[in-house]
C-alpha positions as CSV (number, residue, x, y, z in Angstrom):
1,X,-57.6,-29.0,244.0
2,X,-57.4,-32.6,245.1
3,X,-57.3,-33.9,241.6
4,X,-54.6,-31.5,240.6
5,X,-52.5,-32.6,243.5
6,X,-53.0,-36.3,242.6
7,X,-52.1,-35.6,238.9
8,X,-48.9,-33.8,240.1
9,X,-48.0,-36.7,242.3
10,X,-48.5,-39.2,239.5
11,X,-46.3,-37.1,237.1
12,X,-43.7,-36.8,239.8
13,X,-43.4,-40.6,240.2
14,X,-43.3,-41.2,236.5
15,X,-40.7,-38.4,235.9
16,X,-38.5,-39.5,238.8
17,X,-37.6,-43.2,238.4
18,X,-35.8,-43.5,241.7
19,X,-37.0,-43.8,245.2
20,X,-35.5,-41.1,247.2
21,X,-36.1,-38.7,250.1
22,X,-35.9,-35.6,247.9
23,X,-39.1,-36.8,246.1
24,X,-40.8,-37.5,249.4
25,X,-39.8,-34.0,250.5
26,X,-41.5,-32.5,247.5
27,X,-44.6,-34.6,248.0
28,X,-44.9,-33.4,251.6
29,X,-45.4,-29.9,250.2
30,X,-47.3,-27.8,252.6
31,X,-48.4,-30.8,254.8
32,X,-47.8,-30.3,258.5
33,X,-45.9,-33.4,259.8
34,X,-46.9,-34.5,263.2
35,X,-46.0,-37.9,264.6
36,X,-48.4,-37.4,267.5
37,X,-51.5,-37.0,265.3
38,X,-52.7,-40.5,264.6
39,X,-55.7,-39.7,262.4
40,X,-54.1,-40.9,259.2
41,X,-52.6,-43.9,260.9
42,X,-55.9,-44.9,262.5
43,X,-57.7,-44.5,259.1
44,X,-55.2,-46.9,257.5
45,X,-56.0,-49.4,260.3
46,X,-59.7,-49.0,259.6
47,X,-59.2,-49.6,255.9
48,X,-57.1,-52.6,256.6
49,X,-59.5,-54.1,259.2
50,X,-62.6,-53.6,257.1
51,X,-61.3,-54.2,253.5
52,X,-58.5,-56.8,254.0
53,X,-58.7,-58.5,257.4
54,X,-62.4,-59.0,257.6
55,X,-64.1,-62.0,256.1
56,X,-66.5,-59.7,254.0
57,X,-63.8,-57.3,252.7
58,X,-66.1,-54.3,252.7
59,X,-65.7,-50.8,254.0
60,X,-68.3,-49.5,256.5
61,X,-70.3,-46.5,255.1
62,X,-68.6,-43.9,257.3
63,X,-65.0,-44.8,256.4
64,X,-65.0,-43.2,252.9
65,X,-66.6,-40.1,254.5
66,X,-63.7,-39.9,257.1
67,X,-61.2,-40.3,254.3
68,X,-62.9,-37.6,252.2
69,X,-63.0,-35.2,255.2
70,X,-59.3,-35.7,256.0
71,X,-58.3,-35.2,252.3
72,X,-60.4,-32.1,251.9
73,X,-59.1,-30.4,255.0
74,X,-55.9,-28.7,254.1
75,X,-54.9,-28.6,257.8
76,X,-54.9,-32.4,258.2
77,X,-51.6,-33.5,259.7
78,X,-49.7,-36.0,257.6
79,X,-52.2,-35.5,254.8
80,X,-49.7,-36.4,252.1
81,X,-49.8,-40.0,253.3
82,X,-53.5,-40.1,252.4
83,X,-52.9,-38.5,249.1
84,X,-50.2,-41.1,248.2
85,X,-52.5,-43.9,249.4
86,X,-55.3,-42.6,247.2
87,X,-53.0,-42.2,244.2
88,X,-52.2,-45.9,244.5
89,X,-55.9,-46.8,244.9
90,X,-56.9,-44.6,241.9
91,X,-54.2,-46.1,239.7
92,X,-55.2,-49.7,240.5
93,X,-58.9,-48.9,240.0
94,X,-58.5,-47.0,236.8
95,X,-56.2,-49.6,235.1
96,X,-58.5,-52.4,236.2
97,X,-61.6,-50.6,234.9
98,X,-60.0,-49.9,231.5
99,X,-58.6,-53.4,231.2
100,X,-55.0,-52.1,231.1
101,X,-52.0,-53.4,233.0
102,X,-50.9,-51.2,235.9
103,X,-47.6,-49.4,235.8
104,X,-45.7,-51.8,238.2
105,X,-42.7,-49.6,238.5
106,X,-44.9,-46.7,239.6
107,X,-46.7,-49.0,242.1
108,X,-43.4,-50.3,243.6
109,X,-41.9,-46.8,243.9
110,X,-45.1,-45.4,245.4
111,X,-45.5,-48.2,248.0
112,X,-41.9,-48.1,248.9
113,X,-42.0,-44.4,249.5
114,X,-45.2,-44.7,251.4
115,X,-43.8,-47.4,253.7
116,X,-40.7,-45.3,254.2
117,X,-42.7,-42.2,255.1
118,X,-45.0,-44.0,257.5
119,X,-41.9,-45.5,259.2
120,X,-40.3,-42.0,259.2
121,X,-43.3,-40.3,260.8
122,X,-44.9,-42.9,263.0
123,X,-42.1,-45.4,263.4
124,X,-44.4,-48.1,262.0
125,X,-45.8,-49.3,258.8
126,X,-49.6,-50.1,258.6
127,X,-50.5,-53.6,257.7
128,X,-52.3,-52.4,254.6
129,X,-49.1,-50.9,253.3
130,X,-47.2,-54.2,253.7
131,X,-50.0,-55.9,251.8
132,X,-50.0,-53.4,249.0
133,X,-46.2,-53.2,248.8
134,X,-46.1,-57.0,248.4
135,X,-48.8,-56.9,245.7
136,X,-46.8,-54.3,243.8
137,X,-43.6,-56.2,244.0
138,X,-45.3,-59.4,242.9
139,X,-46.9,-57.6,240.0
140,X,-43.5,-56.4,238.9
141,X,-42.1,-59.9,239.0
142,X,-40.0,-59.3,242.1
143,X,-41.4,-62.3,244.0
144,X,-38.4,-62.8,246.4
145,X,-38.6,-59.1,247.4
146,X,-42.4,-59.5,247.9
147,X,-41.8,-62.5,250.2
148,X,-39.3,-60.4,252.2
149,X,-41.9,-57.7,252.7
150,X,-44.5,-60.3,253.6
151,X,-42.1,-61.8,256.2
152,X,-41.4,-58.4,257.6
153,X,-45.1,-57.7,257.8
154,X,-45.9,-60.9,259.5
155,X,-43.3,-60.2,262.2
156,X,-45.3,-57.1,263.1
157,X,-48.8,-58.4,262.2
158,X,-48.6,-62.2,262.8
159,X,-52.4,-62.6,262.5
160,X,-52.7,-60.8,259.2
161,X,-54.8,-63.1,257.0
162,X,-53.8,-61.3,253.7
163,X,-50.1,-61.6,254.5
164,X,-50.6,-65.3,255.4
165,X,-52.5,-65.8,252.1
166,X,-49.7,-64.2,250.1
167,X,-47.0,-66.1,252.0
168,X,-48.9,-69.3,251.3
169,X,-49.2,-68.5,247.6
170,X,-45.5,-67.8,247.4
171,X,-44.3,-70.7,249.4
172,X,-47.0,-73.4,249.5
173,X,-46.2,-73.8,253.2
174,X,-48.5,-76.6,254.4
175,X,-48.7,-75.2,258.0
176,X,-50.0,-71.9,256.6
177,X,-52.5,-73.8,254.4
178,X,-53.8,-75.7,257.5
179,X,-54.1,-72.4,259.4
180,X,-55.9,-70.6,256.7
181,X,-58.4,-73.5,256.0
182,X,-58.9,-74.2,259.7
183,X,-59.1,-70.7,261.0
184,X,-60.0,-68.4,258.1
185,X,-62.0,-70.5,255.6
186,X,-64.6,-67.8,255.3
187,X,-62.2,-65.0,254.5
188,X,-62.7,-63.5,251.1
189,X,-59.1,-64.0,250.0
190,X,-59.0,-67.6,251.1
191,X,-62.1,-68.1,248.9
192,X,-60.8,-66.0,246.0
193,X,-57.6,-68.0,245.8
194,X,-59.5,-71.3,246.3
195,X,-57.2,-72.4,249.2
196,X,-58.6,-75.8,250.2
């Protein structure tokens, strides 16, 4: 059932080339929307903290299990947010594994819709969504738009190492470089992008 839902969602994004609330309404489907239920929001924070903010960049063993449990439970509140998130993850993983280029238009639209929907439900956008949205925009050649998203993310999450790394890569700001080298030299992204 989950795979069918993900396939439907992927087709919906490819068939509808514009970001709009009508598409989001369709994606919501039978999901119960509840801005008081923070399970999905908390899981996004766990993903971000473990995968992106930590030096190691690895999920703890119980995080995928939490995700799977929430996805499988049809009564999970705001479940469509997890489905959209997993569609993005799956698209990136599958294209990387096959050596193909990702569909950047799809990525940008999905991340834009996901950021909108988190803001709509929780009145906040998780740090991981800012990071992924900026990556999608950069991949599609929209570098200035990506920097705007990074700046917006840094106003909410000023200690975000991934957002600082992406801002540095886009601006070559010496103050950021000094901060990253001095305070985050062991972070996996600082090492991956050889910031020295």
